[in-house]
N, C-alpha and C positions, 0 to 999 in steps of 0.2 A: 623426861628420860629416855635415851637411846636404847635399853635395853627391856627386852621381855622380862615377864616377869618368873619365867619359872628360872631366868641369867641371873636375876636379880638374887633370887632364892639358894642358889649355889654358894653366893659368898656370903650367908645368913649362919649365925651357929646353930639352927635349925632345935633351939630347944624350947621354945611356944612357952617361953615365960610371961607371955603378955603383958608386960611392961609398956611396950608401944601403942598398948591400946587396941591391937588385932590381938584376934583370938590365937593366929597361929602365925609361923614363921611367914608361911608361904601365902597368908592372906596380907599380911604385912609388905609382903616382893609384890602382891598384883596391886595393893594400896597405892606404890612406889612408882610401879611403873606407868599406872595412871595419873600420877602427880599430884594425887589426893594427901600425900604425907611427906615429911622429911626424912633424908638419910639421918638427921642426928637424932631421931627419936629410937634408933634403937641404940639402945645403951650397953649392947655386949659384941660389936662388930671390933674384930681388932684392928689396929691400924693399917697392917697390910689390904685388909679386908676394903677397908674403909677410903683407902688412899685409893684402890683398884677402881672402887663402886664410883668416886668422884670424878679420875679422869674417864671410864667407858660411859658414864653417863654425862656431863661434858655435852652440851650444845655444839653442834657442830660451826654455828659461827657465834665467834669469841662475843663477849659482853664487854661491853666497852662503856666507862662511863665520862661523863663531859659535863662542867659547871660543877656547883656546888650550891648549899642551903636552898633558896626558891626556884634555881637556874639550874638544879642538877637533874640530868638524863639520863638515861639508858638505854644504848645502843646495841644490835646484832640481840646474840639469843634467840634467832630466829632456827625452827627446825621443817618448816616444811615449805615449799614450791608454792601451794596453791589454799586458799585460806579454808575452803571449805573440808581439807584434811585435818585442820583442826585450827587453829589461828593463829595470826599473825601478830608477836608479843608485843613490843617497840615500836610506836609512830614513829614515823622521819622526823627530825627536826627541821621548821621551814626556816631558815637563815635568808637576811639581805645583805647584799654586799656596800662596804662602807669606806673608802679612801679618808684616811684621816687627815687630809689637807683640803677636803671641803669646806669653805669658808661655812654652810650649815649644816654641818653635821650634829649639832648640838639641838635644834629643832628636828632634823630629821629622827634623830633618837626619840625626842620627846614624844612627836609624832608616832612614832609604832609604837612605843609604851602604852597608848592612849586605847589602840586598836584591842579591843577583847570583846568579846560577844557571850551571853550567859545564853547555855542549851543543853537540854535535859539535864539540868542540874549541875553542869560541868562548864568550868569557863575556856572557854576558846582563845589563845592567842598566839602571835607568833615567839619563837623561844632563842634566837640566836641571833649573833652579829658576826659576819665575816668581814675583819677588820684589817684590811689590807695600811702597809707603812709605805705610801708614796710618797710623804714628805722627806723619809729620811732622816727623819730627826724624832728622837728616842723621846724626848719628853711630850712633844708634841702626841705622840701614836701611846703611850701611856697614859694622858689624858686624856684621852677619844675612850680608850678601852676602860678604864675606871670609869667613867662614865656609866658605858653600855651594862659595867657590871652592877652598879649601883640603881640601874633598872631593872636588874633582875634578868639581863639575858646572857644567855651561853656565850660563851667567847672563842672565835676561832680566830687567829691570829696570823697574818701573813707578812711575812718580812724575812732580813737576810738573817743570817746566824749570830750577828753582831749585834744587830738590834734585838733580837729577841733575848741574847744575852744580859741585854742591860735592863729589858723591862721587866725580866721575868723574879725578880727577887721582893719586887714587889706583886705583881700577879696572878703569882703561881699558887696562891690560895685559892683561886677563881676555879682552879682547873681548867684553863684554856685546852683548846685543840692547835697543837704545834704543826706552824703550816710554812715546808714542807720537805720531807728528805726525799734526795734522790741520788741518781748515781754519783755527780759530783759532789754530793755534802751530807752522803748519807751517818756516816761517821759523826761529824761535829754534831749535828742534829739528833741524835741517839744517843749522846752524853747529855744533850741540855731534855731531853726528855727522860730520861733516869736520873739528873739530878734534882727535878724539881717537880717528880712524879707526873707526867704530865701525856697527856694523849699526844699520840703525832700521824700526822698526815704521811702516807708514801705517794706516790707519784712517779708514774712509769707509762708507759706508751705500750698498753695491751696488756694481758692476762700473764706472759711469759718474765715479761720486765718486772710486774708486781711481784711475781711465784719469787724471783730470784730477788729481789729488794727485801721482802719481807722474809725469808730466808737468814739474810747477814744481820737481819736488825733483830730477829730473833734469837742467834746464834749469842748475841752482844747482848742478849739481856732483856729487851723492847718487847713489850703485850700487845699494850692497849695503842693499836694500830687501826686505822683508817684509810680504806684504797682510793685511787685517784685515778681511774684508768687515760684521762686525758682525751677522752674522746671529743671530736670535734661537729658529728652531727646527733641528731635525735636518733637517727637508725643506729648509730654506734653505739650511742650508750644504751640502747636497750639491748643491743648484742650482748653487750659488753657486762649488764648487769644481770642478764639469763646465764652467761657464761661461768659469771662468776658463783652465783646461788648454785648455780649446779655442781659446778667444782665442790663447791664444801658440800652439799647436800647429800649429794650421790657418790664423786669421786673419793670424800672423804681429805679433800686437800685444806691441813692447816694451814698452809702457807697464806690459802683464798679465801680461808672462813674468818673474815672481819666486815667488818659494817664498810659502805661504800656512801662517799660522796658524789653528787652531780650538780651540774652547773646550768640552770635551766634557759642560760644565753644561749647553750649551743642550738635553740633554736632561730635565733638570726636576731635577738635584740627588741622582736615586735611585741609588746605587752600579752596581745592573745596571744601570740605563739609560745611565747613563754608559760602562761596558765596551762597552754593545752600539757607544751613537755613538763611542766609541775606535776601535772594532773598521772599521766603516763608514769612519771618517776615515784612517785606515793606508790600505785599499784605493784609497780613492777622495780621493789628490792632496794633502793636510795632508804639511807639511814639518815643522810644530812640531802638536803636541798636548798641550792643556792639561787633566790629573784635578785633581779636588780635594784627590787624598790619592794615595798609592801605597801599595795596600793589597797582601800577597803574593797573595792567592786570587784579583787580577783582574789584579796587572800581571804573571807569567808567561804567564798566555795572550796576553794582550797582545803581550808581549817574542815569543813562538813563532809568530803570527800574522805579525808584521812580519819578525821570520827567514825564516818559510817564503815568502813573497810576495818580499821582496827579494833572494833568491838567484836568481844568473843563471840561467834554464830552460835555458840552453843548455852552463852549464858546470857540471855536477854536481860537487858538493863530494866531494874523495878524498883519500885518505891516503897516504903514500906506501909503497911498494912492499919489504916486508920482514918479519924477523923480531919479534913483539912479544911480550916477555915479559910475564906476570901473574902475580904473587902470586911472585916468587922460585923460578921452575918447576926441576926437575933433570933429570939423565940420564933420571927415568924417568918425569915428567910426559907427560901428552897431548899432542895437538898436530894444532891444528884448523886449516881453512884455509878464509877466505872472498874475498871481492870487494874492492876497495876502496873500495866506496862509503863514505862517511865514516859515514852513519848506520847502516850494518851493521856497519862496526867499533865503532861505541861503542856500538848496543846490545850485541853479543856478548860487547865486553870485560865490561860492566857484568854480565849475567851468569854470566859466569866469577868475575867479583869477588867479588858476591854469595854465588856456593858457595862460596868460599873453599876450594878446592883450587888450587895453581898451573897453569898451564899455557902452552902455548905456542902463540900464534897468527899463522897467516901468513896475510898479507895479499898478496892477488895482484893486480897491475894489469892492471885489464879497463875503464879510464877512466871509472871512475868509475858504472858501473852495478851494479846489484842482481844479486842472485844468478840471479833467474829470467830478467834482460830479461839478462844477461852470456852465460848459456848458452843461450837463443834467439840471439842475436848471434853462438856460436861462437867466445865469448872464455872462458868458463870450463868447459873441454871437459877428457874427460881427458889427452889427448896436451899442450894446452897446462899443464894442471896441473902433469902429470907432469914436463915441461922445467922448470918455476917450482921445483919441491921439488927437483931435483936443483942445480942451480942456487944454490939459497935459503942453503947450506950448515946447514941445520936437522942434517942427520945427523950434523955434529960435535959434536951440543949433545945426541943422546942416544944411549941404548944400545939400545930399541928400534925396529923398522921399522913402528911403526904411523902411522895420518893419519885423520883424521875428518872427514867432508864434510856439507856442509849436507844433512838429507834433503828437501827440495825437489828436487835432483838426484842423485836415488839412481841414476838411471838409469843416468847416469856411468861406476857401479862397477866395471864388467867393462871398460871401455873406460880407465880407468885404470888397471886389474891390469895393463896389457898394459904401460903406460909405465912403471911401477914393478913391476915382476915379484917385488921381494924386500920388497916392504911389505904388511902384513894394511890394506885396504880398509875403516873402520867406517865405515855411516850414520849421521848424528847425528839428532837432533830436527827437525823440521821448524819450529817455532816455536823463538824463544832464550831465551822463555820457561821451558821447559824442558831448558836445560843444565843448570841445577841438581841436577837429580834425575837425568840421564843420566851428570854427574859423579860422584852418589853411586854411581849401581849401575856405573860404569868401573871406580871405583877399588876395588870389591867383588869384582870378577871377574881385578884384577891382584892383591888379596890372596888370594883365592883361588887363583888361577895359581901364586902362589911359596908 
């Protein structure tokens, strides 16, 4: 929300009816400014006030959707230059370029679709195919595009207006990005985009050319646009991306307040250089990044970089509090306890699975903080852990009374013993990588005791 709470308040009815859920209209305005509620929750806004607020609060970079169904993605809606100011909203799509006349096109599509990874409970994969009609045959172009769509890839279709006009009747439902409108063809490309309700790529050399072309298309009714500044080097790409972002956010230039597409090939074609270029583009404002290929050794690091950068820094990724059985544990299986920071959970879970010893993992709500941070904040200390263990229900699942705490908080052992006097408190390893060895030793001790 671009307006302050006081500015929003001036549009509200000031009746304090409480139907929105807030105690007063001013409280609702403050919540709206903080993105905690939606404008639609006020039932008494006049149509004029609603329209004015919607226009005034629209993000400086327009929201553009590409793809449908599982391939649907949102671009734009960014509001800040730097992630620490608030957050980046929509991660850029990673696309691979493909020419429809390649004899191995189907194998490439299938191999790209198989490249998926699970990370902190999320599925990471590339999302788009940037398909070029090199064959100049509409039938071949359509066949490749339909296969890519069947594999849940969003589409960017690059071809002449004549080719696009032939294939769009069957492909428009996939909401592809049409490539591309330029000075010599913008009118016919705009008409195609409007007719089939598809987003449109604009190409112009530099920001002035893009601003002029964008203005023409917007006057014609085209709104869902993506910008390509046709840069030739990585340095030019970085400079252009920063200029476009600043023009949208600081100068409120609506003609340039649009998502940006970049091509990693500006780095020179070397695979390592492409990865470096794509990394920079992820950090600096691209909404779509086109690679020459999807190779596992380069794609996975890019997906991780994107995940880390586009995770809201003000809202840690968390796991629900509760008991997590790993490997079908029984009443004699060990019990670990840790925080609900999702990365902590998945690392510890993975190491226990690797050890192949069944165990119970208690996840305690620490508001998404890691072990040391939660301990320092007083959220992962003896009395709170003790209260959680008693309420968790784990006592009904095990015969022993032994709990394993993270090694980094060994200092809470005596405090936890006071909270759980009938339990044996064991200090586990500091690093999760040592959990498998710890479990082997733990099981040997249990066998010796028996």
